[in-house]
Legacy VTK file of the C-alpha trace (Angstrom):
# vtk DataFile Version 3.0
C-alpha trace
ASCII
DATASET POLYDATA
POINTS 347 float
0.000 0.000 0.000
2.802 2.404 0.944
4.621 1.796 -2.340
1.399 2.400 -4.281
0.967 5.773 -2.591
4.523 6.723 -3.494
3.921 5.715 -7.116
0.697 7.692 -7.206
2.438 10.751 -5.761
5.281 10.410 -8.262
2.757 10.096 -11.084
0.876 13.156 -9.906
4.121 15.133 -9.629
5.041 14.010 -13.107
1.706 15.148 -14.476
2.045 18.465 -12.706
5.565 18.854 -14.081
4.399 17.986 -17.558
1.515 20.408 -17.253
3.830 23.141 -16.029
6.272 22.419 -18.839
3.464 22.410 -21.400
2.190 25.676 -20.010
5.687 27.169 -20.275
6.096 25.915 -23.833
2.681 27.234 -24.819
3.473 30.648 -23.353
6.901 30.732 -24.936
5.591 29.815 -28.364
2.050 31.127 -28.635
1.632 34.014 -26.190
2.021 37.588 -27.376
5.589 38.808 -26.942
5.589 42.356 -28.302
6.402 45.365 -26.138
5.506 48.253 -28.459
2.286 50.267 -28.599
2.154 50.998 -32.336
0.344 48.621 -34.653
3.622 47.481 -36.189
7.376 47.828 -35.883
9.958 47.733 -38.675
13.272 45.955 -38.311
16.214 45.799 -40.704
18.514 42.801 -40.639
21.767 43.554 -42.496
23.561 41.159 -44.808
25.888 38.883 -42.842
24.123 39.501 -39.525
24.630 36.998 -36.685
21.894 35.891 -34.317
23.222 38.219 -31.626
22.758 41.135 -34.048
19.161 40.103 -34.657
18.567 39.863 -30.914
19.971 43.373 -30.420
17.595 44.676 -33.083
14.593 42.871 -31.623
15.216 43.200 -27.897
13.582 46.657 -27.482
10.472 45.290 -29.211
10.061 42.155 -27.085
8.486 41.597 -23.685
10.649 38.511 -23.086
13.780 38.090 -25.167
14.771 34.850 -23.378
11.660 32.984 -24.515
12.132 34.363 -28.025
15.698 33.078 -28.111
14.536 29.652 -26.964
11.894 29.433 -29.698
14.301 30.760 -32.347
16.848 28.093 -31.423
14.169 25.425 -31.426
13.152 26.444 -34.968
16.841 26.553 -36.034
16.571 30.220 -37.022
20.191 31.154 -36.061
21.413 28.941 -38.916
18.986 30.463 -41.417
19.187 34.226 -40.942
17.968 36.205 -43.954
18.774 39.895 -44.418
15.998 42.328 -45.232
13.205 44.564 -43.990
10.587 42.907 -41.810
7.379 44.095 -40.159
6.476 42.812 -36.700
2.786 43.235 -35.835
1.574 44.183 -32.380
0.513 41.075 -30.432
2.647 38.616 -32.397
3.933 35.564 -30.532
7.450 34.168 -30.756
6.455 31.613 -33.363
4.975 34.308 -35.609
7.987 36.581 -35.110
10.465 33.869 -36.085
8.392 32.895 -39.129
8.194 36.555 -40.161
11.911 37.332 -39.972
12.773 34.079 -41.672
10.667 34.420 -44.808
8.745 37.683 -45.122
11.181 40.264 -46.464
8.988 43.270 -47.316
9.950 45.749 -50.089
10.361 49.389 -49.138
9.486 52.517 -51.091
12.362 54.744 -52.124
12.259 58.048 -53.948
14.722 60.468 -55.435
14.631 63.647 -57.500
16.629 66.703 -58.511
20.059 65.233 -57.792
22.845 67.106 -59.574
25.377 64.289 -59.926
25.698 60.535 -59.524
27.567 61.176 -56.274
24.567 63.025 -54.877
22.207 60.300 -56.026
24.325 57.536 -54.504
24.496 59.393 -51.199
20.748 59.982 -51.196
19.998 56.315 -51.940
22.419 55.049 -49.281
20.182 56.655 -46.662
17.250 54.551 -47.873
18.694 51.111 -48.640
21.420 48.923 -47.179
24.127 49.621 -49.777
26.648 52.375 -48.987
27.154 55.307 -51.351
30.548 54.161 -52.691
29.245 50.707 -53.583
26.272 52.272 -55.363
28.451 54.797 -57.186
30.844 52.087 -58.377
27.929 50.036 -59.700
26.546 53.071 -61.545
29.929 53.659 -63.184
30.783 50.023 -63.833
32.182 49.735 -67.342
30.237 46.596 -68.242
26.961 48.114 -67.019
27.527 51.305 -69.023
28.469 49.445 -72.191
25.511 47.057 -71.909
23.081 49.964 -71.728
24.787 52.300 -74.235
25.729 54.779 -71.502
28.822 56.679 -70.440
29.934 58.599 -67.359
28.443 61.811 -68.737
24.927 60.625 -69.514
24.375 57.760 -67.050
22.418 60.082 -64.734
19.703 60.152 -67.396
18.984 56.490 -66.619
17.477 57.323 -63.223
13.968 58.684 -63.727
12.833 60.490 -60.542
9.905 58.678 -59.001
8.906 56.420 -56.130
9.969 52.797 -56.531
9.559 49.561 -54.596
12.809 47.709 -53.903
14.085 45.301 -51.304
16.035 47.143 -48.614
18.919 44.671 -48.984
19.000 44.717 -52.796
22.518 44.716 -54.219
23.891 47.785 -55.957
24.046 45.945 -59.284
20.484 44.669 -58.955
19.333 48.198 -58.133
20.969 49.558 -61.291
19.395 46.792 -63.374
15.993 47.646 -61.920
16.491 51.297 -62.833
17.320 50.260 -66.397
14.056 48.307 -66.550
12.154 51.296 -65.142
13.832 53.554 -67.722
12.712 51.239 -70.524
9.187 51.187 -69.091
9.124 54.984 -68.872
10.215 55.379 -72.481
7.112 53.782 -73.938
6.232 53.989 -77.618
4.348 57.246 -77.189
7.287 59.049 -75.582
9.790 57.581 -78.046
7.668 58.722 -80.992
7.517 62.236 -79.572
11.304 62.272 -79.134
11.749 61.052 -82.718
9.460 63.831 -83.928
11.785 66.343 -82.255
14.797 64.697 -83.877
16.177 63.814 -80.444
17.129 60.665 -78.578
15.638 59.972 -75.140
18.971 60.870 -73.541
19.049 64.198 -75.404
15.493 64.908 -74.280
16.534 64.339 -70.679
19.583 66.613 -71.080
17.336 69.385 -72.368
14.729 68.694 -69.691
17.426 69.195 -67.045
18.046 72.700 -68.411
14.324 73.450 -68.497
13.962 72.391 -64.870
16.912 74.528 -63.785
15.465 77.500 -65.635
12.027 77.428 -64.043
10.518 75.929 -60.925
7.049 76.661 -62.278
5.634 73.460 -63.714
3.053 75.355 -65.774
5.821 77.322 -67.500
8.105 74.442 -68.421
6.511 73.598 -71.769
6.927 77.243 -72.830
10.603 77.308 -71.816
11.111 73.983 -73.612
9.546 75.547 -76.706
12.105 78.371 -76.628
15.046 75.987 -76.637
13.528 73.791 -79.329
12.936 76.870 -81.474
16.600 77.730 -81.099
17.703 74.223 -82.021
15.527 74.320 -85.161
17.187 77.471 -86.488
20.720 76.516 -85.412
21.042 78.985 -82.533
23.134 78.244 -79.478
21.012 77.351 -76.449
22.895 79.927 -74.322
21.437 78.531 -71.116
22.904 80.022 -67.942
22.395 76.826 -65.880
24.810 75.002 -68.185
27.446 77.666 -67.559
26.958 77.320 -63.803
27.385 73.558 -64.125
30.504 74.020 -66.268
32.018 76.347 -63.661
31.280 73.942 -60.812
32.817 71.139 -62.839
35.900 73.193 -63.703
36.334 74.247 -60.066
35.585 70.711 -58.845
33.256 72.324 -56.345
29.565 71.516 -56.559
28.833 73.045 -53.179
29.315 76.625 -54.353
26.210 78.743 -54.807
26.141 80.844 -57.976
23.246 83.258 -58.367
24.649 85.332 -61.217
26.550 84.335 -64.335
29.373 86.731 -65.232
30.682 87.481 -68.720
33.961 85.745 -67.926
32.038 82.575 -67.070
30.741 82.444 -70.638
34.301 81.759 -71.809
34.688 78.519 -69.833
35.753 75.882 -72.328
33.475 72.995 -71.506
31.099 70.845 -73.571
28.485 71.801 -70.976
28.819 75.505 -71.809
25.997 76.090 -74.271
27.271 79.609 -74.969
30.229 77.988 -76.755
28.971 74.605 -77.922
25.861 73.947 -79.999
23.118 71.505 -79.105
22.335 69.931 -75.774
25.141 69.053 -73.345
26.640 65.527 -73.408
24.644 64.648 -70.302
22.079 66.131 -67.939
23.275 68.945 -65.659
20.850 67.659 -63.044
18.160 65.036 -62.681
14.971 66.402 -64.304
11.654 65.199 -62.986
8.934 63.723 -65.166
7.110 67.043 -65.618
10.234 68.550 -67.183
10.790 65.570 -69.469
7.184 65.651 -70.613
7.423 69.426 -71.098
10.152 68.850 -73.683
8.146 66.078 -75.328
5.037 68.278 -75.369
6.417 71.794 -75.923
4.267 74.855 -76.276
4.105 76.008 -79.879
5.081 79.666 -80.128
7.526 82.055 -81.774
9.643 82.916 -78.740
13.431 82.665 -78.863
14.345 84.512 -75.674
13.272 84.777 -72.049
14.455 86.412 -68.849
13.270 86.403 -65.233
10.166 88.469 -64.596
10.978 90.723 -61.630
7.298 91.644 -61.257
6.120 88.044 -61.074
8.883 86.121 -59.331
9.397 82.569 -60.476
8.050 83.280 -63.930
9.734 84.759 -67.011
9.169 87.345 -69.735
9.362 85.901 -73.230
10.377 87.659 -76.414
10.319 86.904 -80.134
13.010 89.428 -81.070
16.400 90.290 -79.628
15.385 93.932 -79.316
12.382 93.062 -77.189
14.482 90.670 -75.140
17.126 93.326 -74.472
14.457 95.631 -73.076
13.206 92.876 -70.795
16.748 92.001 -69.821
17.608 95.593 -68.848
14.743 95.570 -66.377
16.124 92.375 -64.857
19.704 93.729 -64.728
18.550 96.889 -62.933
16.696 94.789 -60.405
19.533 92.350 -59.699
22.005 95.226 -59.354
19.681 96.823 -56.825
19.825 93.591 -54.827
23.624 93.710 -54.677
24.003 90.256 -56.219
27.542 90.069 -57.615
27.931 86.289 -57.875
LINES 1 348
347 0 1 2 3 4 5 6 7 8 9 10 11 12 13 14 15 16 17 18 19 20 21 22 23 24 25 26 27 28 29 30 31 32 33 34 35 36 37 38 39 40 41 42 43 44 45 46 47 48 49 50 51 52 53 54 55 56 57 58 59 60 61 62 63 64 65 66 67 68 69 70 71 72 73 74 75 76 77 78 79 80 81 82 83 84 85 86 87 88 89 90 91 92 93 94 95 96 97 98 99 100 101 102 103 104 105 106 107 108 109 110 111 112 113 114 115 116 117 118 119 120 121 122 123 124 125 126 127 128 129 130 131 132 133 134 135 136 137 138 139 140 141 142 143 144 145 146 147 148 149 150 151 152 153 154 155 156 157 158 159 160 161 162 163 164 165 166 167 168 169 170 171 172 173 174 175 176 177 178 179 180 181 182 183 184 185 186 187 188 189 190 191 192 193 194 195 196 197 198 199 200 201 202 203 204 205 206 207 208 209 210 211 212 213 214 215 216 217 218 219 220 221 222 223 224 225 226 227 228 229 230 231 232 233 234 235 236 237 238 239 240 241 242 243 244 245 246 247 248 249 250 251 252 253 254 255 256 257 258 259 260 261 262 263 264 265 266 267 268 269 270 271 272 273 274 275 276 277 278 279 280 281 282 283 284 285 286 287 288 289 290 291 292 293 294 295 296 297 298 299 300 301 302 303 304 305 306 307 308 309 310 311 312 313 314 315 316 317 318 319 320 321 322 323 324 325 326 327 328 329 330 331 332 333 334 335 336 337 338 339 340 341 342 343 344 345 346
């Protein structure tokens, strides 16, 4: 009888232990383990991360990091870490969290516009995706990539059409460039290519002109008129004589793109550079900045008019006065010169 009681007690203790263990396992695996109040939290696991790095990223988001570690080890996650951007939902349990960071890499939205050089673009992108700016810049200038896409160091900026795109946060620099090439091809649909052909221009030349148009006017509703001026000049063989190209040429010659130039001087017009449209005919060999889609479409859909000249309108800032003759333009220009002199702008 005594032995039976002992066996019964041992059995009961075993059942209690099993129940306690089952309760612990259930809590560890299936009970909510998030410590944030927002509906979701974003985590970024870098390429080559170790499990300790993942834990450091997750720890502030978890109620109990020890139970998470136990479940992650049980599911063999430390041997299968995947880099990327993951979204943890409020109320998730450890099982859900491990499943999420193992297989649910979510694309992010990136955007860029108005960058002046590849270096600026690479720096801007490096603040949005995993790749650093130097790696991105090297990929953009890679000889094989340029040759494959009929590009060179001067016009490669035209490949990157400003917009919002979905990419994986951990995408490689080369894959990012390939995606941008695909987006470029998608942007230049048959309609846009036909319009470029009608102007006697290639898509890259359109973008180079669009960059000038954008630098000339921030007013979207004026861009097609400004584009019409430059296209009129091209038709009759006039030089574009666009001040923004001279500013770019000076920055390039000085190797200083941080300088601010508000006024072009006569001596600047003598800078010997293919970007100086006071000396060289046609559009520059590449864009002087990254034009947005409204500027590109303004060139493809120019306003039809007889204007060949324009100058800033000092009575309606942001807009310009347009002229069909040089005499009329000189009168408009004198008004602008008097105003800028009164402002004490020397450079």
